[in-house]
C-alpha positions in Angstrom: 16.0 -18.0 -25.1 19.0 -16.3 -23.3 17.2 -13.3 -22.6 14.6 -15.0 -21.3 16.1 -17.4 -19.2 18.3 -13.9 -17.4 15.4 -12.5 -17.2 13.6 -15.4 -15.7 16.6 -16.1 -13.2 16.2 -12.2 -12.2 12.6 -12.1 -11.3 13.4 -15.3 -9.4 16.0 -13.6 -6.9 13.1 -10.8 -6.6 10.8 -13.4 -4.3 13.9 -15.0 -2.9 14.9 -11.5 -1.4 11.2 -10.9 -0.4 11.1 -14.0 1.2 14.4 -13.0 3.2 13.3 -9.6 4.1 10.3 -11.6 5.4 12.7 -13.6 8.4 14.8 -10.6 8.7 12.6 -7.7 8.8 15.1 -5.0 9.6 16.8 -5.2 6.7 15.0 -3.6 3.4 14.1 -6.0 0.8 16.0 -4.2 -1.5 19.3 -4.3 0.5 18.4 -8.1 -0.1 17.6 -7.8 -4.1 20.9 -6.4 -4.6 23.0 -8.3 -2.4 21.4 -11.6 -4.2 22.0 -9.6 -7.8 25.9 -9.1 -7.0 26.2 -13.1 -6.1 24.6 -13.9 -9.4 26.8 -11.8 -11.1 29.8 -13.0 -9.5 28.8 -17.1 -9.8 27.5 -16.8 -13.4 29.6 -14.0 -14.8 28.9 -15.8 -18.4 25.6 -15.0 -17.9 25.2 -11.9 -19.9 22.3 -9.0 -20.1 22.3 -7.1 -23.2 21.5 -3.7 -21.4 19.6 -1.0 -23.8 18.7 2.0 -21.5 16.0 3.6 -23.6 14.2 0.7 -23.6 14.6 0.0 -19.8 13.0 3.5 -19.2 10.0 2.8 -21.2 9.4 -0.9 -20.0 10.8 -0.7 -16.7 11.2 3.0 -15.3 7.7 4.2 -16.7 5.3 1.5 -15.5 7.2 2.1 -12.1 6.1 5.6 -12.5 3.2 5.0 -13.9 2.1 2.7 -11.4 3.3 5.5 -8.1 1.2 8.1 -9.9 -2.1 6.0 -10.3 -2.4 5.2 -6.6 -1.0 8.5 -5.3 -3.3 10.7 -3.3 -3.8 13.8 -5.4 -5.5 15.5 -2.7 -2.3 15.0 0.0 -0.3 16.0 -3.1 -2.4 19.1 -3.3 -1.8 20.0 0.7 1.8 19.8 0.2 2.3 20.9 -3.0 4.5 23.7 -2.1 6.8 21.5 -0.5 6.8 18.9 -3.2 7.5 21.2 -5.9 10.8 23.0 -3.9 11.9 19.2 -3.3 11.5 18.2 -6.9 12.8 21.0 -8.9 14.4 23.6 -6.8 16.5 21.0 -4.8 17.2 19.2 -8.5 18.6 22.6 -10.0 20.4 23.2 -6.5 22.1 19.9 -6.3 23.1 19.5 -10.7 24.7 23.4 -10.2 26.1 22.8 -6.6 27.2 19.1 -6.6 28.5 19.1 -10.2 30.7 21.8 -9.1 31.9 19.6 -5.9 32.7 16.8 -7.8 34.7 18.8 -10.6 36.6 20.2 -7.9 36.8 16.9 -6.1 37.5 14.8 -9.9 39.8 17.6 -11.9 40.0 15.4 -14.6 36.0 14.8 -14.7 34.6 17.6 -17.4 32.2 19.8 -16.2 29.4 18.3 -18.4 30.2 14.8 -16.9 30.0 16.3 -13.6 26.8 18.0 -13.8 25.3 14.7 -15.9 26.5 12.8 -12.7 25.2 15.3 -10.5 21.8 14.8 -12.1 22.4 11.5 -12.3 22.5 11.6 -7.9 19.5 14.2 -8.0 16.5 11.8 -8.2 15.4 9.8 -4.8 13.5 6.6 -3.9 10.2 6.5 -2.3 9.8 2.6 -2.6 12.9 2.0 -0.7 11.6 5.0 2.0 8.3 3.2 2.1 10.0 0.0 3.0 12.9 1.0 5.3 9.9 3.2 7.5 7.1 0.5 7.2 5.7 0.4 10.8 7.1 3.8 11.9 5.6 7.5 12.0 7.2 9.8 10.3 6.6 13.6 10.4 3.6 14.6 9.6 3.3 15.2 5.9 7.1 13.9 5.4 6.0 10.7 3.6 3.6 12.5 1.1 6.1 14.7 0.4 8.9 12.6 0.0 6.4 10.0 -2.9 5.7 13.5 -4.6 9.3 14.1 -4.5 9.8 11.0 -5.7 7.3 11.1 -8.6 8.0 14.5 -9.9 12.2 14.6 -9.5 12.8 11.3 -12.0 11.7 13.6 -14.7 13.8 16.6 -13.6 16.3 14.6 -12.8 16.1 12.7 -16.3 15.7 15.8 -18.1 18.5 17.7 -16.4 21.0 14.6 -17.3 20.4 14.4 -20.7 20.7 18.2 -21.4 23.9 17.9 -19.6 24.9 14.7 -21.2 24.0 16.3 -24.9 26.4 19.2 -23.8 29.1 16.8 -23.1 28.7 14.7 -26.0 28.5 17.9 -28.4 30.5 19.9 -26.6 28.1 23.0 -27.0 26.5 24.3 -24.0 24.7 27.4 -23.1 22.9 28.2 -20.0 19.9 30.1 -21.7 19.7 27.2 -24.8 19.8 24.8 -21.6 17.2 26.5 -19.7 14.7 26.7 -22.9 15.1 23.2 -23.7 14.1 21.7 -20.4 11.3 24.0 -20.4 10.1 22.8 -23.6 10.8 19.1 -22.8 9.0 19.5 -19.3 5.8 21.2 -20.4 5.9 19.4 -23.9 5.8 16.2 -22.2 3.6 16.6 -19.5 0.9 18.1 -22.3 1.6 14.6 -24.3 0.6 13.0 -21.2 -2.5 14.5 -20.3 -3.4 14.7 -24.1 -2.7 11.2 -24.4 -4.2 10.1 -21.2 -7.3 11.9 -21.7 -7.6 10.0 -25.4 -7.4 7.0 -23.9 -9.4 7.4 -21.0 -12.5 8.5 -22.9 -11.7 5.4 -25.5 -12.6 3.0 -22.4 -15.6 5.1 -21.1 -17.0 5.1 -24.7 -16.4 1.0 -25.0 -18.4 0.9 -21.4 -21.2 3.1 -22.8 -21.6 1.0 -25.9 -22.0 -1.8 -23.6 -18.6 -3.6 -23.6 -17.6 -4.7 -20.1 -14.6 -6.8 -20.5 -12.8 -6.4 -17.4 -9.8 -8.0 -18.6 -9.7 -5.9 -21.9 -10.4 -2.9 -20.1 -7.6 -3.4 -18.0 -5.0 -4.1 -20.9 -5.9 -0.9 -22.3 -4.7 0.5 -18.9 -1.2 -1.6 -19.0 -0.1 -0.4 -22.6 -0.7 3.3 -21.6 2.7 4.0 -20.1 4.3 2.2 -23.0 2.4 4.0 -25.6 2.4 7.7 -23.8 6.4 7.4 -23.6 6.6 6.3 -27.3 4.5 9.1 -28.7 6.4 11.6 -26.4 9.7 10.5 -27.2 8.7 10.8 -30.7 8.1 14.3 -30.6 11.1 15.0 -28.7 9.7 15.5 -25.3 10.3 14.1 -21.7 8.7 10.8 -21.7 8.9 10.1 -18.3 7.1 13.7 -17.5 4.4 12.3 -20.1 3.9 9.2 -18.2 3.7 10.6 -15.0 1.2 13.3 -16.0 -0.7 10.0 -17.5 -1.1 8.1 -14.4 -2.8 11.3 -12.5 -5.3 11.2 -15.4 -5.6 7.8 -14.7 -5.8 8.4 -11.2 -8.9 10.9 -11.7 -10.9 8.4 -13.4 -10.7 5.8 -10.8 -11.6 8.5 -8.5 -14.7 9.1 -10.3 -15.4 5.6 -11.0 -15.0 4.2 -7.8 -18.3 3.3 -6.6 -19.7 1.9 -10.3 -16.7 -0.4 -11.7 -15.8 -2.5 -8.8 -14.6 -5.6 -10.5 -12.6 -3.3 -12.6 -10.7 -1.6 -10.0 -10.1 -5.0 -8.2 -8.7 -6.6 -11.2 -6.5 -3.4 -12.2 -5.0 -2.4 -8.4 -4.0 -6.6 -8.2 -2.3 -6.2 -11.5 -0.8 -3.2 -11.1 0.1 -4.4 -7.6 1.9 -7.4 -8.8 3.7 -5.3 -12.1 5.0 -2.7 -9.7 6.2 -5.2 -7.2 8.1 -7.3 -9.6 9.7 -4.1 -11.7 10.9 -2.4 -8.4 12.5 -5.7 -7.1 13.9 -5.7 -10.5 15.6 -3.1 -10.9 17.3 -3.6 -7.2 18.3 -6.9 -8.7 19.5 -5.5 -11.5 21.5 -3.3 -9.6 23.2 -5.9 -7.9 23.7 -8.0 -10.6 25.7 -5.1 -12.9 28.0 -4.3 -9.9 30.8 -7.1 -10.3 30.7 -5.7 -13.8 31.1 -1.9 -13.2 33.8 -3.1 -10.4 35.6 -5.1 -13.4 35.4 -2.3 -15.6 36.3 0.3 -13.3 39.8 -2.1 -12.8 40.3 -2.6 -16.1 40.3 1.0 -17.5 42.6 2.1 -14.5 41.2 5.3 -14.2 41.4 5.9 -10.8 42.6 3.5 -7.7 39.8 1.7 -6.1 40.4 2.8 -2.5 40.9 6.5 -3.7 37.3 6.4 -5.9 35.5 4.6 -3.1 36.8 7.2 -0.3 35.4 10.1 -3.1 32.2 8.1 -3.6 31.7 8.5 0.1 32.4 12.1 -0.1 29.9 12.7 -2.7 27.5 10.7 -0.7 28.1 13.2 2.4 28.1 16.1 0.1 24.7 15.0 -1.2 23.0 14.7 2.2 24.4 18.1 3.3 22.9 19.6 0.1 19.8 18.3 1.2 19.8 18.6 4.6 20.4 22.2 4.4 17.8 22.8 1.6 14.9 21.3 4.1 16.1 23.2 7.5 16.2 26.6 5.1 12.3 25.9 3.9 11.2 24.0 7.3 8.8 26.3 7.8 6.8 25.8 4.4 7.2 22.0 5.5 5.6 22.1 8.7 2.9 24.4 8.1 3.2 28.2 8.1 1.0 30.8 6.6 2.4 31.3 3.7 0.6 28.0 2.4 -3.0 26.9 1.7 -5.9 27.6 4.1 -6.9 23.9 3.5 -3.4 23.0 5.3 -4.0 25.9 8.0 -7.3 24.4 8.5 -5.8 20.4 8.6 -3.0 21.7 10.9 -4.9 23.3 13.5 -7.2 20.3 13.5 -4.7 17.8 14.5 -2.4 20.1 16.7 0.1 17.9 18.2 0.4 15.4 15.9 2.5 17.7 13.1 6.1 18.2 11.8 6.0 20.9 14.8 6.7 18.2 17.1 9.9 18.0 15.8 12.6 20.4 15.8 13.7 22.3 12.6 17.0 20.2 12.4 15.8 17.2 13.4 13.0 17.7 10.8 15.6 18.4 8.2 18.0 15.2 9.3 15.2 13.0 9.3 14.5 14.2 5.5 17.6 13.7 4.4 18.4 10.4 5.8 15.1 9.7 3.8 16.6 11.1 0.8 17.6 7.1 -0.9 18.4 6.5 -4.4 17.7 3.7 -6.4 15.8 2.5 -9.5 15.9 6.1 -11.1 19.7 6.9 -10.3 21.0 3.4 -11.7 19.2 3.5 -14.7 20.2 6.9 -15.7 23.3 6.6 -15.0 23.1 3.2 -17.7 22.1 6.0 -20.4 25.6 7.0 -20.9 27.1 5.9 -24.2 30.5 4.3 -24.3 31.8 6.8 -26.8 31.5 10.7 -27.9 29.9 11.9 -31.1 33.6 12.2 -32.7 34.3 8.0 -31.6 36.2 9.1 -28.8 35.7 7.1 -25.5 33.6 9.0 -23.1 35.8 10.3 -20.3 35.5 8.6 -17.0 32.4 6.7 -17.7 33.2 3.7 -15.2 34.1 6.3 -12.5 30.5 7.8 -13.2 28.8 4.5 -13.0 30.9 3.0 -10.1 30.1 6.2 -8.0 26.5 6.5 -9.3 25.7 2.5 -7.7 28.2 3.3 -4.5 26.2 6.5 -3.4 23.1 4.0 -4.0 24.7 1.1 -1.7 25.4 4.1 0.7 21.9 5.7 0.8 20.2 2.3 1.2 22.7 1.4 4.3 22.8 4.5 6.1 18.9 5.1 5.8 18.9 1.1 7.3 20.7 2.1 10.0 19.4 5.3 11.4 15.8 5.7 10.3 15.0 3.1 13.0 16.9 4.7 15.3 15.3 8.2 14.7 11.7 6.8 14.4 12.1 5.2 18.0 11.9 9.2 19.1 7.6 8.7 17.8 7.0 5.9 20.9 6.7 8.5 23.6 4.2 10.7 21.5 0.9 10.7 22.8 -1.2 10.0 19.3 -0.3 8.0 16.7 -1.8 6.8 13.4 -3.2 3.1 13.4 -1.2 0.4 11.5 -3.2 -1.4 8.8 -4.5 -4.3 10.7 -5.3 -2.2 13.8 -7.6 0.1 11.4 -9.0 -2.6 9.6 -10.1 -4.0 13.7 -11.3 -0.5 14.5 -13.5 -0.3 11.0 -15.0 -3.8 11.4 -16.3 -2.8 14.8 -17.6 0.1 13.3 -19.4 -2.1 10.8 -20.7 -4.5 13.4 -21.8 -1.5 15.3 -24.1 0.0 12.8 -25.5 -2.8 11.8 -26.2 -4.0 14.8 -28.4 -0.9 15.1 -30.6 -1.8 12.4 -31.5 -5.7 13.9 -35.3 -6.1 14.4 -36.9 -9.5 15.5 -37.7 -9.7 11.3 -34.6 -9.2 10.0 -32.3 -10.5 12.7 -31.4 -13.7 11.0 -29.9 -11.8 7.4 -28.4 -9.2 9.5 -26.7 -11.5 12.1 -25.5 -13.4 9.2 -24.1 -10.6 7.9 -22.5 -9.6 11.2 -21.0 -13.0 11.7 -18.9 -12.8 8.5 -17.7 -9.5 9.5 -16.7 -10.7 12.7 -14.6 -13.8 11.7 -12.6 -11.3 9.8 -12.2 -9.5 12.7 -10.4 -13.2 14.2 -8.1 -13.2 11.6 -7.1 -9.4 11.9 -6.7 -9.6 15.3 -4.4 -12.3 15.1 -2.0 -9.7 13.1 -3.2 -6.6 15.6 -2.3 -9.0 18.6 -4.8 -7.0 20.3 -5.7 -10.7 22.0 -8.8 -11.0 24.6 -9.1 -10.8 28.4 -9.8 -14.7 29.4 -11.2 -13.4 32.7 -13.8 -10.7 31.2 -15.0 -13.0 29.0 -15.8 -15.7 31.1 -17.3 -13.0 33.4 -19.9 -11.9 30.6 -20.5 -15.8 29.7 -21.6 -16.0 33.5 -23.5 -12.6 33.0 -25.3 -14.5 30.1 -26.3 -17.6 32.1 -27.9 -15.3 34.8 -29.7 -13.6 32.4 -31.1 -17.0 30.8 -31.8 -18.7 34.6 -34.0 -15.7 35.3 -35.5 -15.5 32.2 -36.7 -18.8 32.0 -37.7 -18.8 35.2 -40.1 -15.9 34.5 -40.9 -17.7 31.6 -42.2 -20.5 33.6 -43.5 -18.8 35.8 -45.9 -17.0 33.7 -46.6 -20.2 32.1 -45.5 -18.9 28.5 -43.4 -22.0 28.3 -43.4 -25.5 29.8 -41.0 -26.3 32.3 -39.9 -29.6 30.1 -39.2 -27.3 27.6 -37.2 -25.0 29.6 -35.0 -27.7 30.3 -34.7 -28.7 27.2 -33.5 -25.4 26.1 -31.0 -25.3 28.8 -29.5 -28.7 27.5 -29.7 -27.4 23.6 -28.0 -24.0 24.8 -25.1 -25.9 26.7 -24.3 -28.0 23.8 -24.4 -25.4 21.6 -21.5 -23.4 24.0 -19.8 -26.7 23.6 -20.0 -27.1 19.9 -19.1 -23.5 19.5 -15.6 -23.7 21.7 -14.6 -27.0 20.1 -11.9 -27.0 17.2 -12.6 -27.2 13.9 -11.8 -31.3 14.0 -14.1 -32.0 16.5 -16.8 -29.9 15.0 -16.7 -31.7 12.3 -17.1 -35.1 13.9 -19.9 -33.6 15.8 -21.7 -32.6 12.4 -21.0 -36.1 11.4 -23.1 -37.5 14.1 -25.7 -35.1 14.1 -26.5 -35.7 10.6 -26.7 -39.0 11.3 -29.0 -38.6 14.1 -31.3 -36.2 12.3 -32.0 -38.9 9.9 -33.2 -41.1 12.6 -35.3 -38.4 14.4 -36.9 -37.5 11.2 -38.4 -41.1 11.0 -39.7 -41.1 14.3 -40.9 -38.2 15.1 -40.8 -35.2 13.1 -44.2 -33.4 13.8 -42.8 -33.6 17.5 -39.4 -32.3 16.9 -40.5 -29.7 14.5 -43.3 -28.4 17.6 -40.2 -28.7 20.0 -37.6 -26.2 17.8 -40.8 -23.8 17.9 -40.8 -23.7 21.4 -37.2 -23.1 21.6 -37.4 -20.5 19.2 -39.9 -18.6 21.0 -37.8 -18.8 24.1 -34.8 -17.8 22.0 -37.0 -14.6 21.0 -37.5 -13.4 24.4 -33.8 -14.5 26.1 -31.5 -13.1 22.8 -32.6 -9.5 23.2 -32.1 -9.5 26.9 -29.0 -10.7 26.7 -27.5 -8.6 23.8 -28.8 -5.4 25.6 -27.3 -6.3 29.1 -24.1 -7.1 27.0 -24.6 -3.3 25.5 -24.9 -1.9 29.0 -21.6 -4.0 29.9 -19.7 -2.4 27.4 -16.9 0.4 28.1 -13.7 1.2 26.5 -11.5 -1.3 27.9 -13.8 -4.4 27.3 -14.9 -3.6 23.9 -13.6 -6.7 22.4 -14.7 -8.9 25.1 -18.2 -8.0 24.6 -17.7 -8.4 20.9 -16.4 -11.6 21.1 -19.4 -12.8 23.7 -22.0 -11.2 21.4 -20.8 -13.2 18.4 -21.0 -16.1 20.2 -25.0 -15.2 21.2 -25.2 -14.9 17.5 -23.9 -18.2 16.6 -26.3 -19.6 19.1 -29.1 -17.9 16.9 -28.0 -19.4 13.9 -27.8 -22.7 14.9 -31.4 -22.0 16.0 -32.8 -20.5 13.1 -30.4 -21.2 9.9 -32.8 -23.0 7.1 -31.5 -25.9 5.6 -31.3 -24.1 2.2 -30.8 -20.1 1.7 -33.7 -19.2 -0.8 -32.8 -16.6 -3.7 -33.8 -13.9 -2.0 -32.6 -14.5 1.4 -29.0 -14.7 -0.6 -30.0 -11.0 -1.7 -31.0 -9.5 1.3 -27.9 -10.9 3.1 -26.1 -9.5 -0.2 -27.6 -6.3 0.3 -26.7 -5.6 3.4 -23.0 -6.9 3.1 -22.7 -4.4 0.7 -24.2 -1.7 3.1 -22.1 -2.9 5.8 -18.9 -2.0 3.4 -20.4 1.2 2.4 -19.9 2.1 5.8 -16.7 0.7 5.8 -15.5 3.7 3.5 -17.5 6.3 5.3 -15.3 5.1 8.4 -12.3 5.4 6.3 -12.6 9.1 5.5 -14.1 9.8 8.9 -10.4 8.4 10.5 -8.5 10.4 7.9 -10.2 13.8 9.1 -9.6 12.8 12.8 -6.3 11.9 12.1 -6.2 8.7 13.0 -5.3 7.1 9.8 -2.5 8.2 7.4 -3.2 7.9 3.8 -1.0 5.0 2.9 -2.9 3.2 5.4 -6.5 4.6 4.5 -5.5 3.1 0.4 -4.9 -0.6 1.8 -7.8 -0.4 3.3 -10.0 0.8 0.3 -8.2 -2.3 -1.4 -9.5 -4.5 1.5 -12.8 -3.2 1.3 -13.0 -3.4 -2.9 -11.6 -7.4 -2.3 -14.6 -8.1 -0.1 -16.9 -6.3 -2.3 -15.8 -7.8 -5.0 -16.3 -11.5 -3.2 -19.6 -10.2 -2.5 -20.7 -9.3 -5.9 -19.4 -12.9 -7.4 -21.4 -14.3 -5.0 -24.6 -12.8 -6.3 -23.3 -13.6 -10.0 -23.3 -17.2 -9.2 -26.3 -17.1 -7.3 -28.4 -16.0 -10.7 -26.1 -18.1 -13.2 -28.1 -21.0 -11.4 
């Protein structure tokens, strides 16, 4: 019960930290979570948390890496494979070797094996923290993909390097040849176990579905169990459980891509479940870091290993050395990061197509500076440091353990604070660029516009009610999206277009009266009807409710007095609308320019509502509902086509594209669920 309460309190602080971040968006949620964890540790010193590092790696870090790998873009990773490998393996080895000697020089009392272990602890980076800080900024082209790939792979490389250095410290025996061969065995073995294990589990899921087992929650549960099973199997045969989990996540990602069009409900449930799990676990680690800081502080002061001021200065020096190593590494290999001829033909072609929007916009030194500041440390650094045992094999205390923990925690905080301060300042340079990627809401708005335009081209006199019903749904989405984008409409332009619509109505009615197609009295009724509907469309929600209540009473009275006469008048009104509506829509389309597109769409939506009020039947038949569902799904598919096109055009980044696909999946799930409810009835 005590453990449950401790974990629950830490998880509550995760949510509180997110709420504070929403109020003070310039400060990343991770810093709030660390701060809240520290406050909890200070205020409740009696609240203990029995920390088992190996269990922590399997139960927390494993699922986090699986979540990141599952949602990673394999196409983007392949495009930037050389920079990712250079950062994930090359930089880790250079950091462990170079920083290890630097730490040993700064702290001569620290054995070289412990210095190497500390350097390995500090080598992994945290892309989650980078994303939270750089949200809304445009980084150099491809840099976020490189950072995500680096974070995913160097976690495993850093942990394996740490375990080798730790084993050498504990046993007192180390050789370069044995260490290198052990690294290769552990890394390749972990990747192999992860690949085979995930392949078997994926085949089991596919086989279950082949035999008609379609219980979504059971299938998603199997996926949730996967990182734990894979990690346990890998560690059982003494290979890297972390690398096994990362490899398994890639296999699952490939399965997700293949089933994208055939298992929508399962994708929605899986994505939503993993999003919540990933959010809670990532936040949990940062809160735990803050919670353990007072304990580390007390341990350092009690052990009297070093004066607090001196060890703080050493921590700053080590953080600076880590920054310099990272900066120099990226600066030296910059041609590969910016797309030199040594990279793949695919990358060269992509770079030529998006010229003026890539990393060449940044100087070599500025790009390296950006990449160095983005080298934030977090979850894996903390978890790996806590793997250090209290004692060696001979029973003596592990040398300078509290110092190592303090330095690791200090470097994490320094990297986060520096990035929080300087990345937004560096990112402002991007405002001068002529081109920029859309934000999620901007892209969503453009996507809905493209869907609506595509559907409007398919409208005929026989299917207009079905199409306009679906178009109205998409346009309602657009209203909510635009509130977030703050695009706004020009009231003056909307009024001009409305006046234009009224002129078309008057002109068309005059022609119909002159041709004796309709009676003058019917035309007058139509004008009055249009005026009432205009007022209704612009009413507030409360006023609409009151109007509908009065209208329902009026309809019941009219039905008893003269249903036949009313039906005849409605038919005449529809006859007029069938002539006026196409004229209005064609004229609005002709009036559309790049500057008033949203205003035209807004007025078109008003005209669709006119049509819906007149044509909407009291109850929607089953066949009508199926047709509306078919059109809606076709519109969603058009949205997917739009996303792919905009990625190729350079308007949409991979991260934003992924979130847009998530929104489409949710929309599709709602439509499919409505269809299921209709069939049940």
